N, C-alpha and C positions, 0 to 999 in steps of 0.2 A: 537511767530511764525517767523520763519527766513523770511527776506524780499528778494525777487528777483529783482536784479538790472536790468538796461536796456538791458544789453548783454545776461541775462538769467542765470548767475551765482548766486547761492544761498549765501547770506551773512549770514552764519551760525557759523562762528568761533568766539567765545567769547574771552575775554581776557585770561582766564586761559588755554584754549585750544590753544591759540596762544603761551603762555609761554611754554606749554608742548611741542609744535612743534619746538621751538627754542632750547629749552634744550636737548630735544631728539635727535636733529640733531647734536649739538655740541658734547654731550657726546656720541660719538659713540665707536670706539675702540681706538682713539688717547689718551685719558686719562690713558689707560692701557698700552702704549708702548712709547708715546712721551718722558717721562723722560729720558729713556736709550738713544734715539736718540740724544737728546740735550746734554747729559752727554759725549756722545761719539765725538761730535763735539767740545765741549767748555769746558769739564771737570769741574773743580770746578767753572768755571764762568757760567755754564749753568743757574742757577737761574735768571741772569740778563736778559737772552733773553725771559724768560717768563715775567719779569716785563716790559721790553721794549714793547714787543708785546702786553701785557695787555693794556698799555697806548695808544698804537697806535690804537688798536681796539676801546678803549673808545673814541678816537678822531673822528674815523670813525663813529661810533654810533651816537655821538652828531651831526655831520654833516648829516648823513643819516636820523636821526629822523626828522629834519627839512624839509628835501626834501620829505619824505615818508609822513609827515603830510598833504602835499599839494595834493597828488594824491591818489585817492581811487580806482584805477584799478589795475587789475592783471599786473604783468610784472617786478615790482621793478626797478632795474637800468636800464633795457631796456628802461622804459618810461623816466627816468630821463636823460639818455643819449641822447634819441630822443629829448627831449625838450631843451636841452642845445646845442647839437652838430649837430643834425639832423639825418636822417634815416641811413646814411651810418655806422657811428660809432656805432648807436644802433644795426644795423643788425650783425655787426662783434661780438658784445658782445653776442647777442642771438645765433649766429652760433657757437661761442666757448661753450657756455653753453650746446647747444645740441649736437655737435659732440663729445666732450670730457669732459668738465668741470662737469657737472651734471651727464651725463650717465656713464662717466668713474669713478666718485665718487660712483654712485649707484653699478657699477660692483665691485669696490674694498671693499665696505661695504658688499656686499651680498656674495662675496667670503669670507670675513673675518667672517660673520655669519656662512657659510658652514664649514669653517676650525675649528672654535671653537666648533660647534655643534657636528662635527665628532669627535673632542678631547674628548668630554664628553660622547660619545656612545661607548661602549666597542667593538662592532662589526666593527665599522668604524675607530677606533682610529689608527691602523696600517694597514689599507686596502691598498692594491696596487692600482695603478692608474687604471681607467676603460679602458682607451685607451692609448696606448704607441706606436705611429707610427713615427719612425724617431725622429724629434726633437719637435714633438707635443705630448703632454700628456693632457688627461682630467682626473682631480682628482675628488673625491667625493665632495671636498669643491666647485669646479666649478659647478657640477650638482646640489647640494643643493642650491647654490646661484642662479641658474636659476630658480629653484622651488620657491624660496624666491621672486624673482622679479615678476614671473608670478602670484604668489598668492596675493602680496600686490598691483599689478597693477589692478588685478581683483576687489579687495575690494574698491579701489579708483575710478574705473570706474563706479561702482554701486551706487555712492552717496557720496557726501563730508562728510556727517554726519557719515557714515560707517568708512571712513578714519580717521575722527577726534576721533572717539571712539577707534580705534586701537592705535592712538597716545596717547590719555589719559591712557589707560590701560597699554600699554608698558612703559610709562613714570613713572607711579607709581610703577610698578614691578621693574623697574630699580632703582629707589629711594630707595625702599626697601632693595633691594639686596646690593646697594653700602653702605646704612646706616649700615646694619648688619655687612658687611665687616670692615667698619671703627670703629664700636664699639668693635667688638671682637678683632681687631687687635691692637687698642690703649691700650686696657686692657691686652694684652698678655705680658708675662715677658720675651719673648724671643728676644725682640728688645732692642736697646740701644739709650738713649737720648743723648750719647756723640757724636752721629753722627751729632748733631746740633751745635757743637762747632764752633766758628768763623774761627778757623784755616782750617776747612774742606772746607771753601768756599773761601779761598784765594788762587789764582793760585801761584805756586811756582815762575813762571817767568812771569811777566804781560808784555808782548809785544803788544802794540796797533797795530803795524803794521801786525802782524800775527792774532791778536784776532779779529779786526774789520772785515776783509773779512769772517772769519769763523763765526762771529756773524750774519753777512748778510745772510749767507747761513742757518744758524740755524732758522732764523726768517721766511724762507719759511716753514719749517716744523710747526713751531708755528702757523702761519697764517692759514695753512691748517686745524689745529685743532680748530681754532676759527671762521673760514670763514663761516659756515653755518647759522650764524645769518642772512645772506642776505635773507634766505627762507621767511622771515617775510614780505618782500617787494614783493616777487613773488606772494604771495597769496592775496595781499591787497585787490583785487576785491571781496573777500569772508569773509572779516572781518566785524563784526559788529562795527559800529561807528568807522571806521578806523582812523580818525583824532586824536581821543582821545586814543583808544586802542593800536595803533601801538607804538607810543613813549613810552607809560607807560610799554607795554609788553617787549620792548627792554630792557629797564633799569632793569626791575624785572628779566628777563630770564639771563641777563649777570651778575647780582649779584648772582643768583643761581648758574650759571656756575663757576663763580670765587670762590665761596665758596667750590664747590665740587672739583674743580682742586686743590686748595689749601689744603684742607683736605686729599685728595688722595696722594698728594706729601709729606705731613707731614708723612703719614703712611709709604711711600716708604722709605724715609730718616730713619725714626725710625727702619725700618726692616733691612736696610744695608746701608753701606756707599756709597759715591758718585762713588768711584773707582769700587765697586762691582755693582752698578747700571749699568755701561757702558757695563758689561759682559753679560747682560740678554736682549733679544729682547722684551720679554713679562714681564715686570717689575712686573705686578700685580701677576702673577701666581708665579714668584720667591719670592715675598714678602709674599704670602700666604704660601708657603711651608716653608720659614723660620720661620714664626710666629706661624704656626699651626702644619702641617705635610704635607708629600709628597702627602698623599691622598686629600689634599685640592685643589690641582691643577685642578682636574676634576670639583669641585664646581666653581672655578673661570673661567674655560672655559666656562661653562654654563652661567655664569654671563655676560661674555664678548660677547657670542653669543646673549643673549637677548639685550645687549646694542647695538649691530651692527644691529640686526633686526629693533629695533625702529629707528636708524638712517636711515637705508634704506627705511623704510616706510615715513619718513620725506622728503627725497629726492625725492622720486616718487610722493608723493603728490604735492610738491612745484613746481618742475622743469617744469612740463607740462604746467604750467600757463605762462611761459616765451614764449614758442613756440606758445602758443594760442594767446598771445597779438601780436606777429610777424605775424602770419597769419591773424589776424584780421586787421592789417595794409596793408595787401597785400604783405607782404615780406617773405612769407613762404608758404608751401603747404596750399592751401585754406581750405581744409577740417579739417585742424588742428586747424582752427579759429572757428569751429562750436560747441556750447553747445548742448549736446544731450537734446532733448525735454523732455524726461521723467526722466533721472537721473540728469539733470542739471549740468554736469561735462563736461570738455573738453575731451570727451572719445577717440576720435580718437588721439588726441595729447598724452595722457596717453598710448594708445596702441603702437604707433610708438616709443614712448620713451622706453617702456618696451622691444619692440623688439630689438632695437639697443643696449640697455643696455645689454641684453641677449647674443647678438653677441660678444660685447666687452668681455663679461665674458668667453665665450667659447673660444674666441682667445687666452686669456692668455696675451694680450698686453696691457691691460687697465691701468696697473700700470705705465708703462713708459709715455704713452700718457697722462695719468692724471698728471704726474710730469711736462710735457711740459706746460699744461694748467694753472698750479698753478701760474707761473710767469705772465701770461696775466691776471689772475683773480686778482692780487694785482694791476697791472697797471689799470685795470678797476675800482677798488675802488679808486684809485688816481684820474682817470678822474671824477668819481662821485663826489668826494669832491671838485675837481677844478670847477665842474659844479655849485656848490652853488654860486659861485661869478656871473656867467653868468646868472643863473636863477633869482637872486636878481635883476639884472640889467634889463634882458628882461621882467620879469613879477613881477613888484613891487606890482601890484594890487591884486595878489593872496593871500587870507589869510593864514597865518602861525601860526597854533595854538602852534607850538613848534619852538622855535628859537635856533640855535646853540650857546652855551655858548662859550665865548671868541672870536667870530667872530669880525674882520677877521683874528686875529693873529693865532688862533689855527688851522684853515684849511689850512692857508698859510704854517705854519710849517709842517704840514703833507705832504703837497704836495711837498715841498722842500726836506724833508727827503726821501719820497718815490722816488723821482728822483734820489737821491744819491744811494738809495738801488738798483734801477734798473740797474744803471751803474755798481754797484759792482757785481751783479748777471750775467751780460753780460761778465764781466772778469772772475769771479770765475767758473761760470757754463755756459759757452757759448752754450753747447749743449742743455741743458733745456730752455734756453731763446730764442735761435734762432728756436728751435723745436716749441715753444709756438707761435711765430710770424709767423711761416710757416703754422701752422694749422689755425690760424685766417685768413691769407691772401688767403688761399684755399676757403674762402668764398666769395671772391670778384666776381667771375663769377657768383655764385648763386645769389648775390645782384643784379647784372646787369640784369639778366634773370628775377628775380621776379619783379623788378623795371619796366622793359619794359612790362611785362605781366599785371602788375596793371594799367599801364597807358592805355594800349589797353582796359581794362575792363571797363574804365570810359569814353571812347571815345564813343559818341552816334552814 
């Protein structure tokens, strides 16, 4: 029988549902297109970006697991930043998550679902835009994306267990589809193992002065592919035995994700060379057409649509818990901090998130806005890791069921490298970096308003 915590949220997410949530969120559409993006930026050196990002994510998770094991409430990094730095920094993080980071991610994933679903349906594959007025167009992908957002929001409003069931089912269907693709692909005779020769991965001219900035930019794309592991902290208030299950689920899910990413990339390289990979936006479809037949592209489109659907579901379920935590602290619309008395979910928070995500989807500008927010998302991870030092000093009395391995050297190295990466991004991609900073700073007036309103509410 699920236990209801003091805030009214149902603690009904077990370890394996938590693993399904994280894996479903990370393996969205990125694993099907990310290799071509990296190959375009780095060429033969692209595998190093994956290795470096994987190592960085491993360090973050080691630090995050310690902090997460201390807090059993919804909100994730919002809570950790609040305890380490205070309300202001925590609010700016939550503001970023609501305005662009999670809602823009939901929009991007939902449109990805709509685009690949339409590609798998004969009548919609080459359909004209629904609306074309001036510079604005409304495509079938956007309309299907909005329908996806509405449907998944409704499922999650009506109960956590319904949302968790959708997560579990979509995860297992995704694993089955990817597993079939891998098995059939590896045993196909149309690929070539010569693509794995060491010469294929040695750049013709290794110039660190040009490679290092490109690597920094490429890491943005890789971090976006891995970043959804943060959902596990956002839903901590509804996890059974969170101090034990959160660290273990993080480790298990990242091992599963690493295995899937590795096997999928092996299949891609088996199908075509690095130079060919750079020429295809959706490498999974190109690999399927090479290994099987042109008709296989429709099956791959359906698989990517399913994968994007599951990732959208995970983002919708998780993100609303951040705004719920903010509102519970008096730093957001107060009604968003209320748990529905019957469904035991932050229903209003889910609804507002769905409305804003749908608006971003229809606007067509979610992609650029989300790109701006990625820079700030990585900085937020850096602050979270740095907060580990502050929390150990401020709260030595709090039990820590899991401790960061290699402390203090490992987190210190990550903070240092992240700082260098941030400077590189400011130089190489100033529009994205400054755009992210601008979005975050737009939340300052909101913080001042809600802080003043909250103080008035407690004055007798």
